[in-house]
N, C-alpha and C positions, 0 to 999 in steps of 0.2 A: 504493498500500498504504500501510505504514504508518511514531508514537514518541513522560518529561512534563515540562513545568514541572514547578516543587515545589509539594507542595498546600499549600503556605502561599501559592500565589497562586491557592489555588482558592476557587471556592463553591458550597458543598455538595457537595464531593466533585469537583469538574468542574474542572479544573485549565484556568486562565487562561496565554495564551498560547503563542505555538509553540518558544519557542526555549529553553526552561527555565532554571534556575537554575545547574548546572553539578554539582548535590551531588545526582544522580536522575538515571536513565536517562530518555532521550529513550523517547516512548510506542511502543504499538502500534497500528495501525487499528481502527476497531470496524465492522464489516459486517452486513447486516440484509436481509432477504427476508422477503417474505410471499405468500402464495397464495390469494385470499379472494375469492371472486365474490360480487358483490351487496354489498360494505363497502367504505368510503372507504382504497381499501388507501397510497395519497399520504398520507392524514392519519396513518396507522397507522405507516408507514415515518417520518414524522417523530418521532413522537414514541418510537419506537425508538432511531431516529439519535439525539434528546435524552439519552435512557439511557444513549447511549454515545459522549457527547462526552468524557469525559476519555482515551476511547484517541485522541483526534486533532482539533486543532483549527486546521489548516492550511486545510481546504478539505470543504466536505459536497458528497453529491450523491445523486440518486435517477433512476431507469431506472422508466417502469410503461407496461403493455402492457394494451389493452384487447381482444386475443388477435388482432389485425392490423396495430395499428403500435407502436412501443417511442418513446418520448418521453422526453430525456433533460435534467434540469436540474443543472447543478452551478457550483457560482463558490468560489474562495477565500472564507474566513472561518468564521466558526461557523454551529451551523444555522441556527440562529434567523435569523443574518444574510442566509442566502440564502434562503431561503424564507419568503413570507408568505401569509397568506389566501387571496390572489388567485392567488399563483403553485399552490399545492395543488390548488384550484378546479378547473382547469385539467387536470389529470394525474390522467385519467377512464379508470379501466382492472379487473381485476381480478388482475392478478399485479403487483410491484413489490421491486426492492432498490434496497439504501442503503451510501451508504460515508461516515464519516468519517477525516480520513487526515492522520498524519503522518508525511511521505518515511523511506523507511529505502534504496533505491535512487530517484534521480531528484529534481530538484530542487523547492522547493514554489513550483508554476507552474501557473497555469490548465490547460494541457497535462497537465500528469501528475496534475490532480484526476480523482478516479472518482464514478461508475461510467465504464470504457472501453466505446466503444460502433464497434462493428463493421457493416460495411453488404455481405454479398457474396452477388454472383447475387440468388436470392429467402429469403438467409438473415440476419438481424438477430439481434444479439445484446448484451448487456452483462454487464458482468464486474466485481465487488469482490474487493480482495485484501489481506487480514492476512496479514504475517510479510515474507518476504526469499527472492527466492533466490540461491545461492551460484555458479549455475552459467551466471549470466546473459548474462558476455560469449561462451562457448563456443557456447551457443544460439543466438546472434546469427551470431554466424562460421559454422555450419555452414549456417544458414538464408540466407548468403549478404547478409545486409542490410549494405545500405551506413554508415557512422555519420551518426547521427542521425534513421536511420528511424525507431526508437522509442525513448524517452528514459527508461523505466523498466520495470521488471522487469514492473509487471502489463500496460504495453504491448505488451511483448514476447509475452506467452501470449496476450491479445489477437490477435497476428499470425499468431503460430503456429495458432492455430484457428482462424484464418481462411481461411490457406494452406489447411487441413484440410477445411473447408467449401467451398471453391473444387472439391475432386473432386467433389463433387455438388451441383452448380449450381441442382436442380431439388428444390423440397420433396417429400422420401419420403412416402408413405402412412402411414408410423405416426409421424411427426412427429420422429423421435430423431436428427437429424441431427448437431445438437449433441453431444449425447450423445456420440454413436460418433465425434467430433472429439477428446470429451475423454477418452476411452481409447485414443486414440493419442496424447496429447500428454503427460497426467499423467507417464506416466513416465518421460517424458524430463527432468521437472523434479526439480534437487536443491536442499535445503534446506526454509523452512519458508512453508507455504502454507494458508490457513484461505479459500475461494475463494466467494463466491454468485456464482451466474451467473443468465440468464435469456431465452429465446426470447420469442416472440408467443404459447406457449402453455405455458413451460414454466416450473419453477423450480429450481436445482439448487446443492448444498451441496456442499462436498469439505474435508476435512482431507489432511494430509502424513501418509504413514507413520509418521513421530514425532508427529506431535499438538503441534508445538511450539506453535502458538496455538489457542485454545479455539473451538468451535462447537456452540452446542445446538441442539433441535428441542421448538418448542412447537408445539398443538393450541388452532386456534379452535374455535367450535361449528361453523361451516361454513368451515374452511381450515385451515391450516399456519404456521409461522414459523419461519427462522431465524436466530439472532443469536450474535455473539460472546459475548455476558453475557446471562446468566438474568433482571435487573433489566430488561433490553428485552422480554423474553419479559410480565412480568409489569406493565408500564405499558399493553400494549397488550389484556392480558385475555387470555393464553394459559396454557394448563396446562402447565408444564413435561415434556416426554417423557423427555428421557435428550439426554445428550453423544453427537454422531457421535464412533466408533469413529477411531482413527488409521489412516489410506488407504481410509477409506469415502467414498462418492460417492451422495447422496440427492436421487434425483428425484423433484418433486412435479409432480403436473398434475390434468385433469379424472379421472381414476381414483385419485387418491388420493397416498399416498406409501411410494416401495421404495427399498429399498438395494441400490446394485451395488459388488461390489467388485472395484478397478482394479487392487492391486497383490496380486502372489504372498504368503504369508503369511509367507515368509522376510525381505519388507523390512520387517515392522508391527514396531516397537520403538521403545513410549510414550515421549515425553520431551518431556512440557508441562514450559514455561518457571517456571524454581520462584519468579521475580520477578512472576508472575501473581499468587501466593500475598501475595508478602510487600509488593508496590505496584501494580503496573497492576490488579491486575483490582477494581471495586467494593467495599464492604467487604458488600454484601446478595448478590455472589454467591455462584454454588456453582459448587465447582469437583472432581473427583474425589468428587462427591457429600457435601463440607464443604461449612460455610462459611465463608466467606473473614472474616468478621470474628472470629469464635470461636478460629480459626487463629491469627490474629493477638494476641490475646491470650493464647493457650499461648506466641507465641514470645516477648512479654513474660513468661509464668513461666517459660518455661525461662532466659532472661534470668538473673533474679532466680537459678536455684539457681547456675548456672553462675559469675554476679559480682556479689556480693553485696556492699553497701559501704553503712557509717554515713551515714545522712541524714535528714534532717528533712520533706524532698517530694519525690515521685516528679512529674514532667512531662511530657508529650510535646510534641513538634514538630508544630503543627497544621498537616496533619491527619492526614500521614501516619504522626506517631509516637503517635498518643491512643492507639489500643488496644493496643499493645504497652505503655506507660505504664498504662494499666489494671491488664494483667495482672502489670507489676512491680510494682507497689503491692499488689495483692491478694496474691502469695506473699510479698513480703518485710515488709508489716506496714507500709510508710512510707508517711505520709498521701498521696494523690493529690492534686493541686492544677493551677491551671492558670498558668501563668506568662509566656506569648506570647498576646497579641493580634495576629490576622490582620485584614488589610484586604480584607475580599470585595469590594471594589470597586474595585479597584486596572484599569489598564485594560493593552492589551498593550504600548506604546510611552508615551515621554514624553520631553521635550525635557532633553539633557543637556547643557548647553555646555561643560563642562570633567570633568577628573578627579576636582576632589574633588566635585563634586557625583554623581558616579556612583557613589561608595563610600557614598551614602544610599541606595544601593537597597534592601538588606537594612529598612532601615527603614522604605520604602515600602511592606510587605509584613507585618513582624512587628513589636511594641513588645512589651516587657517589663511587667507591671505589678509593678510596683515594690512595692506593699505586700505584695505575695505571696510577694517572692521577697529582700529585704532583709535580710541578716544569715543568712541559712539556707543550709544544704549542701543540693544540687541534686543528682537524678540526673536528667537530660535524656535522653530515648528518642526515637532516631529509626529511621527505616528502613534506610536508608542511606547512604552516603558512596561519591561519586565522585570530585569534584575538589576537595574541602574550602573551597573560597572562602569559602561561605555559610555553612558549618558555624563555619568561622574568627570570620566578622565576628557570628553568632547569640552565640557564646561572651565574646564581648568586650563585645557589647552589654549579657548578664545581669551581666557583673564590673561594669560601667558601674554599672547597677542597685541592686548594695551584694550580688552571690550570693555567700557566703563562700568557697564549694568548689562546685565545675561537676565533675559523675562524668558522663561520656559512655556513653552504653548502645546500640550499635546492634543492632536484632533481625535482621541478616544478615552474613554471613562477609566479608571485606575483597574489595571489588569489586577484582581483578585485571585482567581480562582483555574486549577490547571484543567485543560480540554481531553476530553477521551472520546472525541470524535474527529480525529486526524491531525490537529497537532502536538506537537511534544515540547511542552512548558515546563515540565521535570515537577517536582511537587512544590504543594502550597507553600510550603518554608522555605521556598528557593525564590519568590514572586515579594518583591519589594512592595507591592500595595498590601500584602495579605497582613504584612504587622505593624507597618508605617502609616500614621497619617499624612497627609499631602504634604502639612507646614513639613512632617520631619524628613521628608520624601524628600523636600526642598534643602532643605538643611544639608540631608547627606549629600547630593548629588554638587549645593553650592551656589546654587541659583541664585537671582535676586528676589523675585517670585515665580511661581506656578503655578501652572490654572490647565484642569483638565476640561475636555469636553462633557456635554452633559449626555448622558444615555439619550434622553428626548429629542435633543439638539441632533444627536448622529443620527438617528433614525431618519427623524424629518430631511437632514442632509441626501442621503441614499436616493431622495425621489420614489420610494418605496411604501411609504406609512401603509403597515396594513399588509404589505405581501407575507409578513411571515419570521421571522429571523430566530436564531438559539444567540442568545447573550450568555449562557454559561458562565463562562469567565470572567465574565463582570459582575455579575449577579447573583453567581452557584446556582441559580435554579436552572436544574438539568431537565431536559424535556424527557430523555431514558434516564429511566433507574442506573445508575452505575454501582457495579460490587465493589463492597469494601476498599479491596484489596487485588483493584486491577490495575498493573504495570507493564512497562514495555516488551518483558522478557518474561510474559505468564508462561507461555508453551516450552521455552528453553530452558534445560535445567541449569542450575548455577554452577559458575566456574570460579576458580580462587581470580582474584583480581591480576591482573598483567602489570609488572613495574612499567613506571611510564618511560615512554622514549626518549632519546635526546629528540627527534624531530617531532613539536608538534603541531596539535590544529590549533588554528583560528580560535575554534573556542574553547580550549584550554587557557590559550592567551588569556580570552576574556573573560573568562570564571576566576582566575587567579586572584582577586582582588580578596585579600582576606580580612577587610576592614566591612565586608558586604554585609549589611544589619539582619536583612533576611535572614541571613546563617543562622543567626541565633535565635531562629524564630524556627530552626527544623522540626522540634518537636510541637508545634502548634497543633490544638485541637481544629480536626474539618469540620 
């Protein structure tokens, strides 16, 4: 399945590195599928996955069918690392699915890379998953699976489908065995799932009854496309048709595209993750019929109305804070300017021999424009604060560059609760707002003032009031009940912690601040 490094690590909207900096939630995966006879579906899938790279950077893969055989290629790393022209040329077929992963259940290993593949009798299929199930352990227990049989919730779903297909060991005349298996398995799943699946001749897309994670449908001149976000449709030349509805299953084959209702109407309760609007989705995406960039600009405008301040310049934290900063400047009348330059070519790892070198990690990705900020009162806009470590380092860096005042404005409410539906935010004790008040957070990060956008204003800014959102990470109200002991490695046997390597991820750099006050709340009552 799937989780972001902060956009300051990104190049052109692609977040680089799999660990993140600790001040934004980890990503949700990207899924893609195409049914297009006589077209290069592997190349189309490559383009689609490239457009979804921001949703997961741990691994990438695709499965392609020529109507007789499914071929799967997957590996650790970015889309451009996993596939080249020679690899794509060998993937001949007319339907395919693809996946970019950031792990939320199951560790980051090749075994957990997707698509997941199964061969059962005369049936073969592949599956890609964006989201996170909350009843993974219960399903594994019910199925009598031994520990280690499956190591991710996506792997578990594939195993459940394989068990259902085993009841139909031979191909049926209608070729709908996978569809029938899904109608029996899907109602047993709890949590977030946007699936793309394929057998030898069908492509299938499914959203959970709450629609936690996005999935949309596009039309090619001679085919169909499914994708997590609309830019993946744009890049392959597909016309956006619509978003799949929560609880809907779409089946695509030689006869066309049809919709199947798997869940009873009373279970349908739209709850799209609100952070898709705030942070996850690309700014050129459409969600609930609204442009994401325009929504983020409106968040900044709402923030200016809610928390005005006298200042000389409004600046955004690249890249995630820029649209809201633009909106704040427009509404407040304070000039918009650039205060930080990001390194677009930062790698995923680097050698950090000691703690003092790790402390320079923020400067590897951001550097201040001294001539723009020296002596000025700054409004600094970002989209979220999760742990606070990078924000604290950034504020200190701006002060050292001569900023006279720093007024931090955040275009979402305080992030207080962990997500169990497809984001990897850590435990509640790691979230700075879970244990500190806004004023205490302001004091910790060293800003002159700090203000968060209210939830009502945030939802209003999306332009989709009443459409239905999940706000669990902000309110603690979980639409689907979560087991007490749900963890990322729930299906994997415990292993001794490995010694820390010399080459460390950027995530380790930004998590290394021993002064993080939220760490003191590690035992906080849930």
